[in-house]
N, CA, C and O atoms as CSV, one atom per row, in Angstrom:
chain,resi,resn,atom,element,x,y,z
A,1,MET,N,N,-117.943,-107.416,117.957
A,1,MET,CA,C,-116.751,-106.828,118.523
A,1,MET,C,C,-115.783,-106.500,117.394
A,1,MET,O,O,-115.478,-107.359,116.566
A,2,ALA,N,N,-115.313,-105.298,117.358
A,2,ALA,CA,C,-114.342,-104.902,116.338
A,2,ALA,C,C,-112.940,-105.223,116.820
A,2,ALA,O,O,-112.589,-104.960,117.971
A,3,LEU,N,N,-112.149,-105.788,115.937
A,3,LEU,CA,C,-110.768,-106.102,116.276
A,3,LEU,C,C,-109.857,-105.051,115.677
A,3,LEU,O,O,-110.089,-104.560,114.573
A,4,ARG,N,N,-108.835,-104.720,116.410
A,4,ARG,CA,C,-107.858,-103.763,115.919
A,4,ARG,C,C,-106.477,-104.386,116.019
A,4,ARG,O,O,-106.205,-105.179,116.920
A,5,ILE,N,N,-105.627,-104.029,115.109
A,5,ILE,CA,C,-104.249,-104.478,115.156
A,5,ILE,C,C,-103.518,-103.553,116.123
A,5,ILE,O,O,-103.468,-102.342,115.908
A,6,LEU,N,N,-102.950,-104.123,117.191
A,6,LEU,CA,C,-102.363,-103.316,118.243
A,6,LEU,C,C,-100.847,-103.224,118.165
A,6,LEU,O,O,-100.238,-102.502,118.955
A,7,SER,N,N,-100.232,-103.927,117.247
A,7,SER,CA,C,-98.774,-103.948,117.243
A,7,SER,C,C,-98.212,-103.348,115.966
A,7,SER,O,O,-98.883,-103.274,114.937
A,8,ASP,N,N,-96.988,-102.931,116.066
A,8,ASP,CA,C,-96.239,-102.499,114.893
A,8,ASP,C,C,-95.622,-103.728,114.257
A,8,ASP,O,O,-95.578,-104.789,114.880
A,9,PRO,N,N,-95.147,-103.605,113.030
A,9,PRO,CA,C,-94.520,-104.765,112.383
A,9,PRO,C,C,-93.329,-105.276,113.187
A,9,PRO,O,O,-92.601,-104.500,113.807
A,10,ILE,N,N,-93.147,-106.566,113.164
A,10,ILE,CA,C,-92.008,-107.189,113.824
A,10,ILE,C,C,-91.001,-107.542,112.746
A,10,ILE,O,O,-91.321,-108.276,111.810
A,11,PHE,N,N,-89.801,-107.033,112.868
A,11,PHE,CA,C,-88.750,-107.332,111.911
A,11,PHE,C,C,-87.789,-108.327,112.539
A,11,PHE,O,O,-87.249,-108.081,113.617
A,12,TYR,N,N,-87.580,-109.428,111.876
A,12,TYR,CA,C,-86.667,-110.448,112.363
A,12,TYR,C,C,-85.279,-110.208,111.784
A,12,TYR,O,O,-85.155,-109.681,110.679
A,13,PRO,N,N,-84.227,-110.590,112.522
A,13,PRO,CA,C,-82.876,-110.392,111.994
A,13,PRO,C,C,-82.647,-111.229,110.742
A,13,PRO,O,O,-83.290,-112.257,110.531
A,14,LEU,N,N,-81.719,-110.763,109.922
A,14,LEU,CA,C,-81.382,-111.490,108.705
A,14,LEU,C,C,-80.787,-112.843,109.053
A,14,LEU,O,O,-80.029,-112.968,110.015
A,15,GLN,N,N,-81.125,-113.837,108.280
A,15,GLN,CA,C,-80.532,-115.153,108.483
A,15,GLN,C,C,-79.112,-115.136,107.943
A,15,GLN,O,O,-78.775,-114.327,107.079
A,16,GLU,N,N,-78.286,-116.033,108.458
A,16,GLU,CA,C,-76.883,-116.068,108.042
A,16,GLU,C,C,-76.738,-116.338,106.549
A,16,GLU,O,O,-75.769,-115.888,105.938
A,17,THR,N,N,-77.670,-117.053,105.956
A,17,THR,CA,C,-77.567,-117.394,104.538
A,17,THR,C,C,-77.879,-116.207,103.632
A,17,THR,O,O,-77.517,-116.211,102.455
A,18,ASN,N,N,-78.550,-115.190,104.177
A,18,ASN,CA,C,-78.921,-114.031,103.364
A,18,ASN,C,C,-78.543,-112.760,104.121
A,18,ASN,O,O,-79.334,-112.252,104.916
A,19,GLN,N,N,-77.366,-112.258,103.884
A,19,GLN,CA,C,-76.862,-111.106,104.628
A,19,GLN,C,C,-77.134,-109.773,103.931
A,19,GLN,O,O,-76.578,-108.750,104.330
A,20,ARG,N,N,-77.975,-109.768,102.904
A,20,ARG,CA,C,-78.284,-108.538,102.187
A,20,ARG,C,C,-78.982,-107.553,103.129
A,20,ARG,O,O,-79.885,-107.930,103.876
A,21,GLU,N,N,-78.563,-106.316,103.085
A,21,GLU,CA,C,-79.184,-105.281,103.907
A,21,GLU,C,C,-80.507,-104.851,103.276
A,21,GLU,O,O,-80.699,-104.964,102.065
A,22,PHE,N,N,-81.409,-104.358,104.114
A,22,PHE,CA,C,-82.662,-103.828,103.601
A,22,PHE,C,C,-82.415,-102.472,102.957
A,22,PHE,O,O,-81.591,-101.688,103.428
A,23,THR,N,N,-83.125,-102.210,101.897
A,23,THR,CA,C,-83.053,-100.911,101.232
A,23,THR,C,C,-84.381,-100.202,101.442
A,23,THR,O,O,-85.352,-100.837,101.853
A,24,PRO,N,N,-84.451,-98.902,101.171
A,24,PRO,CA,C,-85.730,-98.192,101.319
A,24,PRO,C,C,-86.848,-98.800,100.468
A,24,PRO,O,O,-88.025,-98.655,100.800
A,25,LEU,N,N,-86.495,-99.470,99.390
A,25,LEU,CA,C,-87.519,-100.084,98.544
A,25,LEU,C,C,-88.102,-101.349,99.164
A,25,LEU,O,O,-89.176,-101.794,98.761
A,26,ASP,N,N,-87.406,-101.936,100.142
A,26,ASP,CA,C,-87.895,-103.149,100.793
A,26,ASP,C,C,-89.027,-102.854,101.773
A,26,ASP,O,O,-89.881,-103.709,102.008
A,27,LYS,N,N,-89.039,-101.657,102.343
A,27,LYS,CA,C,-90.028,-101.338,103.371
A,27,LYS,C,C,-91.470,-101.483,102.875
A,27,LYS,O,O,-92.270,-102.109,103.570
A,28,PRO,N,N,-91.844,-100.938,101.710
A,28,PRO,CA,C,-93.232,-101.131,101.250
A,28,PRO,C,C,-93.582,-102.609,101.048
A,28,PRO,O,O,-94.706,-103.026,101.327
A,29,ARG,N,N,-92.632,-103.388,100.569
A,29,ARG,CA,C,-92.883,-104.815,100.355
A,29,ARG,C,C,-93.109,-105.517,101.697
A,29,ARG,O,O,-94.022,-106.331,101.837
A,30,ILE,N,N,-92.272,-105.195,102.668
A,30,ILE,CA,C,-92.406,-105.806,103.991
A,30,ILE,C,C,-93.721,-105.380,104.630
A,30,ILE,O,O,-94.422,-106.201,105.223
A,31,MET,N,N,-94.059,-104.090,104.510
A,31,MET,CA,C,-95.306,-103.599,105.092
A,31,MET,C,C,-96.511,-104.258,104.429
A,31,MET,O,O,-97.483,-104.586,105.109
A,32,TYR,N,N,-96.464,-104.454,103.129
A,32,TYR,CA,C,-97.564,-105.118,102.431
A,32,TYR,C,C,-97.720,-106.541,102.957
A,32,TYR,O,O,-98.839,-106.985,103.214
A,33,GLN,N,N,-96.612,-107.257,103.120
A,33,GLN,CA,C,-96.675,-108.628,103.632
A,33,GLN,C,C,-97.223,-108.638,105.055
A,33,GLN,O,O,-98.009,-109.512,105.419
A,34,TYR,N,N,-96.806,-107.667,105.851
A,34,TYR,CA,C,-97.277,-107.558,107.231
A,34,TYR,C,C,-98.791,-107.357,107.268
A,34,TYR,O,O,-99.497,-108.064,107.987
A,35,TYR,N,N,-99.283,-106.399,106.499
A,35,TYR,CA,C,-100.719,-106.129,106.498
A,35,TYR,C,C,-101.509,-107.274,105.875
A,35,TYR,O,O,-102.642,-107.532,106.281
A,36,ASP,N,N,-100.936,-107.951,104.910
A,36,ASP,CA,C,-101.593,-109.109,104.318
A,36,ASP,C,C,-101.748,-110.217,105.361
A,36,ASP,O,O,-102.800,-110.850,105.444
A,37,LEU,N,N,-100.707,-110.451,106.150
A,37,LEU,CA,C,-100.787,-111.458,107.217
A,37,LEU,C,C,-101.802,-111.047,108.277
A,37,LEU,O,O,-102.559,-111.884,108.769
A,38,ASN,N,N,-101.822,-109.758,108.634
A,38,ASN,CA,C,-102.800,-109.282,109.613
A,38,ASN,C,C,-104.221,-109.438,109.097
A,38,ASN,O,O,-105.127,-109.780,109.857
A,39,LYS,N,N,-104.419,-109.188,107.805
A,39,LYS,CA,C,-105.748,-109.345,107.209
A,39,LYS,C,C,-106.190,-110.802,107.291
A,39,LYS,O,O,-107.336,-111.091,107.634
A,40,LYS,N,N,-105.274,-111.718,106.975
A,40,LYS,CA,C,-105.603,-113.144,107.061
A,40,LYS,C,C,-105.907,-113.544,108.498
A,40,LYS,O,O,-106.851,-114.295,108.746
A,41,ALA,N,N,-105.113,-113.048,109.450
A,41,ALA,CA,C,-105.352,-113.355,110.864
A,41,ALA,C,C,-106.712,-112.820,111.298
A,41,ALA,O,O,-107.445,-113.500,112.016
A,42,TYR,N,N,-107.054,-111.609,110.868
A,42,TYR,CA,C,-108.345,-111.021,111.204
A,42,TYR,C,C,-109.487,-111.871,110.661
A,42,TYR,O,O,-110.479,-112.095,111.355
A,43,GLU,N,N,-109.355,-112.346,109.419
A,43,GLU,CA,C,-110.392,-113.184,108.818
A,43,GLU,C,C,-110.571,-114.478,109.607
A,43,GLU,O,O,-111.698,-114.915,109.841
A,44,ILE,N,N,-109.470,-115.084,110.012
A,44,ILE,CA,C,-109.548,-116.327,110.784
A,44,ILE,C,C,-110.221,-116.067,112.121
A,44,ILE,O,O,-111.109,-116.817,112.528
A,45,ILE,N,N,-109.802,-115.005,112.809
A,45,ILE,CA,C,-110.365,-114.691,114.124
A,45,ILE,C,C,-111.842,-114.343,114.014
A,45,ILE,O,O,-112.645,-114.798,114.829
A,46,SER,N,N,-112.212,-113.544,113.020
A,46,SER,CA,C,-113.612,-113.135,112.904
A,46,SER,C,C,-114.521,-114.288,112.492
A,46,SER,O,O,-115.726,-114.234,112.740
A,47,ASN,N,N,-113.970,-115.329,111.870
A,47,ASN,CA,C,-114.774,-116.486,111.481
A,47,ASN,C,C,-114.743,-117.604,112.517
A,47,ASN,O,O,-115.364,-118.649,112.317
A,48,THR,N,N,-114.033,-117.398,113.613
A,48,THR,CA,C,-113.971,-118.393,114.675
A,48,THR,C,C,-115.023,-118.038,115.715
A,48,THR,O,O,-115.018,-116.923,116.238
A,49,PRO,N,N,-115.921,-118.960,116.023
A,49,PRO,CA,C,-116.954,-118.646,117.013
A,49,PRO,C,C,-116.342,-118.446,118.393
A,49,PRO,O,O,-115.370,-119.106,118.760
A,50,GLU,N,N,-116.930,-117.519,119.154
A,50,GLU,CA,C,-116.426,-117.256,120.495
A,50,GLU,C,C,-116.694,-118.454,121.410
A,50,GLU,O,O,-115.897,-118.757,122.298
A,51,ILE,N,N,-117.806,-119.121,121.187
A,51,ILE,CA,C,-118.137,-120.329,121.948
A,51,ILE,C,C,-117.931,-121.517,121.026
A,51,ILE,O,O,-118.558,-121.622,119.972
A,52,ARG,N,N,-117.037,-122.417,121.443
A,52,ARG,CA,C,-116.718,-123.578,120.611
A,52,ARG,C,C,-117.401,-124.817,121.194
A,52,ARG,O,O,-116.975,-125.329,122.229
A,53,PRO,N,N,-118.458,-125.301,120.535
A,53,PRO,CA,C,-119.218,-126.442,121.060
A,53,PRO,C,C,-118.353,-127.677,121.315
A,53,PRO,O,O,-118.578,-128.385,122.297
A,54,GLU,N,N,-117.368,-127.951,120.451
A,54,GLU,CA,C,-116.541,-129.142,120.651
A,54,GLU,C,C,-115.705,-129.026,121.920
A,54,GLU,O,O,-115.459,-130.027,122.594
A,55,ARG,N,N,-115.267,-127.817,122.252
A,55,ARG,CA,C,-114.482,-127.607,123.474
A,55,ARG,C,C,-115.378,-127.754,124.697
A,55,ARG,O,O,-114.967,-128.327,125.706
A,56,ILE,N,N,-116.601,-127.238,124.611
A,56,ILE,CA,C,-117.553,-127.365,125.714
A,56,ILE,C,C,-117.853,-128.834,125.978
A,56,ILE,O,O,-117.869,-129.267,127.130
A,57,LYS,N,N,-118.089,-129.600,124.924
A,57,LYS,CA,C,-118.375,-131.028,125.064
A,57,LYS,C,C,-117.191,-131.752,125.703
A,57,LYS,O,O,-117.379,-132.622,126.554
A,58,TYR,N,N,-115.975,-131.395,125.295
A,58,TYR,CA,C,-114.758,-132.012,125.821
A,58,TYR,C,C,-114.627,-131.756,127.327
A,58,TYR,O,O,-114.372,-132.680,128.100
A,59,ILE,N,N,-114.803,-130.505,127.734
A,59,ILE,CA,C,-114.675,-130.150,129.150
A,59,ILE,C,C,-115.827,-130.730,129.955
A,59,ILE,O,O,-115.634,-131.170,131.089
A,60,LYS,N,N,-117.023,-130.735,129.379
A,60,LYS,CA,C,-118.193,-131.284,130.069
A,60,LYS,C,C,-117.982,-132.754,130.416
A,60,LYS,O,O,-118.410,-133.213,131.475
A,61,GLY,N,N,-117.319,-133.492,129.522
A,61,GLY,CA,C,-117.010,-134.897,129.788
A,61,GLY,C,C,-116.138,-135.057,131.018
A,61,GLY,O,O,-116.373,-135.951,131.831
A,62,PHE,N,N,-115.136,-134.206,131.168
A,62,PHE,CA,C,-114.274,-134.255,132.354
A,62,PHE,C,C,-115.065,-133.929,133.618
A,62,PHE,O,O,-114.888,-134.575,134.651
A,63,ILE,N,N,-115.938,-132.923,133.531
A,63,ILE,CA,C,-116.738,-132.529,134.690
A,63,ILE,C,C,-117.651,-133.671,135.115
A,63,ILE,O,O,-117.766,-133.962,136.306
A,64,GLU,N,N,-118.303,-134.323,134.151
A,64,GLU,CA,C,-119.210,-135.428,134.464
A,64,GLU,C,C,-118.473,-136.603,135.092
A,64,GLU,O,O,-119.033,-137.299,135.940
A,65,ARG,N,N,-117.229,-136.835,134.690
A,65,ARG,CA,C,-116.431,-137.923,135.276
A,65,ARG,C,C,-115.786,-137.519,136.597
A,65,ARG,O,O,-115.210,-138.352,137.297
A,66,GLY,N,N,-115.886,-136.243,136.928
A,66,GLY,CA,C,-115.291,-135.753,138.169
A,66,GLY,C,C,-113.782,-135.595,138.095
A,66,GLY,O,O,-113.108,-135.555,139.124
A,67,SER,N,N,-113.256,-135.506,136.897
A,67,SER,CA,C,-111.801,-135.411,136.762
A,67,SER,C,C,-111.338,-134.061,136.213
A,67,SER,O,O,-110.189,-133.920,135.794
A,68,TYR,N,N,-112.225,-133.079,136.215
A,68,TYR,CA,C,-111.847,-131.759,135.699
A,68,TYR,C,C,-111.172,-130.973,136.806
A,68,TYR,O,O,-111.758,-130.748,137.865
A,69,GLN,N,N,-109.943,-130.559,136.560
A,69,GLN,CA,C,-109.186,-129.808,137.553
A,69,GLN,C,C,-108.746,-128.481,136.941
A,69,GLN,O,O,-108.239,-128.424,135.821
A,70,VAL,N,N,-108.952,-127.445,137.695
A,70,VAL,CA,C,-108.572,-126.114,137.244
A,70,VAL,C,C,-107.641,-125.513,138.288
A,70,VAL,O,O,-107.913,-125.578,139.487
A,71,LYS,N,N,-106.547,-124.931,137.827
A,71,LYS,CA,C,-105.634,-124.246,138.740
A,71,LYS,C,C,-106.156,-122.826,138.944
A,71,LYS,O,O,-106.419,-122.104,137.983
A,72,SER,N,N,-106.299,-122.442,140.199
A,72,SER,CA,C,-106.836,-121.112,140.495
A,72,SER,C,C,-105.954,-120.008,139.916
A,72,SER,O,O,-106.450,-118.942,139.550
A,73,GLU,N,N,-104.637,-120.261,139.830
A,73,GLU,CA,C,-103.733,-119.264,139.258
A,73,GLU,C,C,-104.061,-119.010,137.782
A,73,GLU,O,O,-104.001,-117.873,137.314
A,74,GLU,N,N,-104.408,-120.074,137.058
A,74,GLU,CA,C,-104.737,-119.929,135.638
A,74,GLU,C,C,-106.037,-119.150,135.450
A,74,GLU,O,O,-106.144,-118.317,134.550
A,75,VAL,N,N,-107.022,-119.425,136.305
A,75,VAL,CA,C,-108.292,-118.702,136.222
A,75,VAL,C,C,-108.060,-117.226,136.536
A,75,VAL,O,O,-108.556,-116.349,135.830
A,76,THR,N,N,-107.307,-116.962,137.594
A,76,THR,CA,C,-107.009,-115.583,137.980
A,76,THR,C,C,-106.291,-114.845,136.860
A,76,THR,O,O,-106.646,-113.715,136.526
A,77,GLN,N,N,-105.280,-115.486,136.280
A,77,GLN,CA,C,-104.526,-114.846,135.202
A,77,GLN,C,C,-105.409,-114.583,133.988
A,77,GLN,O,O,-105.278,-113.547,133.336
A,78,SER,N,N,-106.301,-115.508,133.685
A,78,SER,CA,C,-107.203,-115.338,132.553
A,78,SER,C,C,-108.144,-114.152,132.769
A,78,SER,O,O,-108.384,-113.368,131.851
A,79,VAL,N,N,-108.668,-114.026,133.977
A,79,VAL,CA,C,-109.560,-112.906,134.294
A,79,VAL,C,C,-108.802,-111.586,134.185
A,79,VAL,O,O,-109.313,-110.615,133.626
A,80,ILE,N,N,-107.581,-111.553,134.722
A,80,ILE,CA,C,-106.767,-110.335,134.650
A,80,ILE,C,C,-106.467,-109.981,133.198
A,80,ILE,O,O,-106.575,-108.819,132.807
A,81,ASN,N,N,-106.090,-110.976,132.401
A,81,ASN,CA,C,-105.804,-110.734,130.980
A,81,ASN,C,C,-107.017,-110.164,130.258
A,81,ASN,O,O,-106.898,-109.213,129.485
A,82,ASP,N,N,-108.189,-110.750,130.514
A,82,ASP,CA,C,-109.414,-110.265,129.873
A,82,ASP,C,C,-109.713,-108.819,130.261
A,82,ASP,O,O,-110.069,-108.001,129.412
A,83,LEU,N,N,-109.566,-108.512,131.550
A,83,LEU,CA,C,-109.832,-107.147,132.006
A,83,LEU,C,C,-108.841,-106.150,131.404
A,83,LEU,O,O,-109.224,-105.054,130.995
A,84,CYS,N,N,-107.577,-106.536,131.353
A,84,CYS,CA,C,-106.560,-105.651,130.763
A,84,CYS,C,C,-106.834,-105.425,129.280
A,84,CYS,O,O,-106.747,-104.295,128.798
A,85,MET,N,N,-107.160,-106.479,128.565
A,85,MET,CA,C,-107.434,-106.346,127.135
A,85,MET,C,C,-108.660,-105.470,126.907
A,85,MET,O,O,-108.690,-104.661,125.979
A,86,GLU,N,N,-109.666,-105.634,127.753
A,86,GLU,CA,C,-110.866,-104.806,127.629
A,86,GLU,C,C,-110.526,-103.334,127.833
A,86,GLU,O,O,-111.015,-102.474,127.100
A,87,GLN,N,N,-109.688,-103.044,128.830
A,87,GLN,CA,C,-109.284,-101.662,129.088
A,87,GLN,C,C,-108.479,-101.088,127.923
A,87,GLN,O,O,-108.662,-99.928,127.553
A,88,ILE,N,N,-107.593,-101.894,127.348
A,88,ILE,CA,C,-106.793,-101.445,126.209
A,88,ILE,C,C,-107.700,-101.108,125.032
A,88,ILE,O,O,-107.530,-100.076,124.384
A,89,LEU,N,N,-108.662,-101.983,124.761
A,89,LEU,CA,C,-109.566,-101.752,123.633
A,89,LEU,C,C,-110.448,-100.533,123.860
A,89,LEU,O,O,-110.745,-99.800,122.917
A,90,LEU,N,N,-110.871,-100.309,125.105
A,90,LEU,CA,C,-111.693,-99.135,125.400
A,90,LEU,C,C,-110.899,-97.842,125.219
A,90,LEU,O,O,-111.448,-96.839,124.763
A,91,LYS,N,N,-109.617,-97.859,125.572
A,91,LYS,CA,C,-108.777,-96.666,125.418
A,91,LYS,C,C,-108.498,-96.358,123.957
A,91,LYS,O,O,-108.292,-95.198,123.599
A,92,LYS,N,N,-108.488,-97.376,123.109
A,92,LYS,CA,C,-108.189,-97.183,121.691
A,92,LYS,C,C,-109.349,-96.542,120.936
A,92,LYS,O,O,-109.161,-96.060,119.819
A,93,ARG,N,N,-110.539,-96.526,121.521
A,93,ARG,CA,C,-111.717,-95.975,120.831
A,93,ARG,C,C,-111.672,-94.504,120.735
A,93,ARG,O,O,-112.588,-93.894,120.184
């Protein structure tokens, strides 16, 4: 699965301790930092397995003890989120 960056850079307001205004020369530096962070995030995501055995083992223990509870609202929201994300990714192609 190919991942794409779907957002524009997020600029946070200046902190009170540093009231210097941004200049046109700051934009390339900020953009470089933004893309560098996105590259690192992409590397982490692409190296994370989609199926996590430790999580499966953890949940399986609850199921075997009969104490696993799932809220139907959470399952529904997760399915909707997955479908929406799939549609967004298909439109970006």
